C-alpha positions in Angstrom: -19.7 8.6 -34.6 -16.5 6.6 -34.6 -15.7 5.7 -31.2 -12.2 5.0 -29.7 -10.5 1.4 -29.5 -11.4 0.2 -26.1 -8.1 0.8 -25.7 -8.0 4.4 -25.9 -11.4 4.4 -24.2 -10.1 2.8 -21.1 -6.7 5.2 -20.7 -4.1 2.8 -22.8 -1.3 1.1 -21.6 -1.4 2.1 -18.4 -4.6 1.5 -17.6 -4.3 -2.3 -18.4 -1.6 -2.6 -16.3 -3.6 -1.3 -13.4 -6.6 -3.6 -15.0 -4.2 -6.9 -15.0 -3.0 -6.1 -11.6 -6.3 -6.1 -10.0 -7.2 -9.2 -11.9 -3.4 -10.7 -10.4 -4.5 -10.1 -7.4 -8.0 -11.4 -7.6 -7.1 -14.2 -9.1 -4.7 -14.9 -5.7 -7.3 -14.6 -3.9 -9.5 -17.6 -5.7 -8.7 -21.3 -4.3 -8.7 -22.4 -7.9 -7.3 -19.6 -9.5 -4.9 -19.1 -7.3 -3.0 -22.5 -7.6 -1.2 -21.0 -11.4 -1.0 -18.0 -10.4 0.9 -18.2 -7.2 3.7 -20.3 -8.8 6.9 -18.5 -10.2 6.7 -18.1 -13.4 8.1 -15.2 -15.6 8.2 -12.4 -12.8 7.5 -10.1 -15.9 4.0 -11.8 -15.9 1.6 -9.4 -15.3 3.7 -6.4 -17.3 3.2 -9.1 -20.6 -0.6 -9.8 -19.7 -1.4 -6.4 -19.8 0.4 -5.9 -23.0 -1.8 -8.9 -24.4 -4.6 -7.7 -23.6 -3.7 -3.9 -24.5 -3.2 -5.6 -28.1 -6.1 -7.7 -28.5 -8.5 -4.2 -27.6 -6.7 -2.0 -30.3 -3.3 -1.0 -28.6 -0.1 -1.4 -29.5 1.4 -4.8 -31.2 4.1 -4.8 -28.0 2.5 -8.6 -27.3 3.5 -9.9 -30.4 6.5 -8.3 -31.3 8.3 -9.0 -28.3 6.8 -12.5 -27.1 5.2 -14.8 -30.1 2.1 -13.8 -30.4 -1.5 -15.8 -30.1 0.2 -18.8 -30.4 3.0 -18.2 -27.4 0.4 -17.4 -25.3 -1.5 -20.3 -26.3 1.8 -22.7 -25.6 2.1 -20.9 -22.7 -1.8 -22.6 -21.2 -1.5 -25.3 -23.4 -1.7 -28.6 -21.4 -2.1 -27.5 -18.4 -5.7 -29.7 -17.8 -7.8 -27.2 -16.8 -10.4 -27.6 -13.9 -13.7 -27.8 -15.0 -14.8 -24.6 -13.0 -11.7 -22.3 -13.9 -13.8 -20.8 -16.7 -16.6 -19.3 -14.5 -13.7 -18.3 -11.8 -11.7 -16.5 -14.5 -14.8 -14.8 -15.9 -15.6 -13.5 -12.1 -12.2 -12.3 -11.6 -11.5 -10.3 -15.2 -15.1 -8.7 -14.7 -14.1 -7.5 -11.0 -10.6 -6.4 -11.7 -12.6 -3.9 -14.4 -13.8 -2.4 -11.6 -10.9 -2.6 -9.4 -9.1 -0.6 -12.4 -11.9 2.4 -12.8 -12.9 0.8 -15.9 -16.1 2.8 -17.3 -19.8 1.3 -16.0 -20.7 1.8 -20.2 -22.7 -0.8 -20.6 -21.5 -1.5 -24.9 -18.6 -1.3 -23.0 -19.0 -3.7 -20.1 -20.5 -6.4 -22.5 -18.0 -6.3 -25.0 -15.7 -7.2 -22.1 -17.9 -10.2 -21.0 -18.0 -11.5 -25.1 -14.4 -11.2 -25.1 -13.1 -13.3 -22.1 -16.3 -15.6 -22.3 -14.2 -16.5 -26.1 -11.1 -16.3 -24.7 -12.0 -18.8 -22.2 -13.3 -21.2 -24.5 -9.6 -20.5 -26.3 -7.3 -21.5 -24.1 -9.6 -24.3 -22.6 -9.3 -25.7 -26.0 -5.8 -26.5 -25.4 -5.6 -27.7 -22.0 -5.9 -31.3 -22.9 -2.9 -32.8 -22.0 -2.3 -33.8 -25.8 -3.2 -30.6 -27.0 -1.3 -29.1 -30.0 -1.4 -25.1 -30.6 -1.3 -24.2 -34.2 2.0 -21.9 -34.5 1.6 -18.4 -35.9 -2.3 -18.1 -34.8 -3.0 -14.6 -36.0 -3.5 -12.5 -32.9 -7.1 -11.6 -31.8 -8.4 -8.3 -32.1 -11.9 -6.9 -30.1 -13.3 -4.0 -30.9 -17.4 -2.7 -29.8 -18.9 -5.0 -31.7 -16.8 -8.1 -31.1 -13.7 -9.6 -32.8 -12.5 -7.6 -35.4 
């Protein structure tokens, strides 16, 4: 039986915006994540992140078309010298935000979210060292029920 994309399963762009809003709020309450999330940056950060995650999980290519795709996202996070426990905190905020946004409690879906965010953190942390370089033109990751597509 064919399942809808993750994007469709959770309710589309509006659901991803609610999710990202909840994620951002959680980050602002965390003593490590708060620092990068509270500093002035792009005023559309939450919306852009929602577009990014929506695209990753099978939604329209809005982030790629408007903001440059995966390499552009990595470049935003590159050379930041992330703290050691950032990854664990990020996972907790991500999965907690799924609850806050009312995402389904389907075990396969939750495992898909967890596997994606573990991969994504590794991808971002790889460009965290102050001398890191981001490869231009990287393909946008796409994540489905069986992991990376």
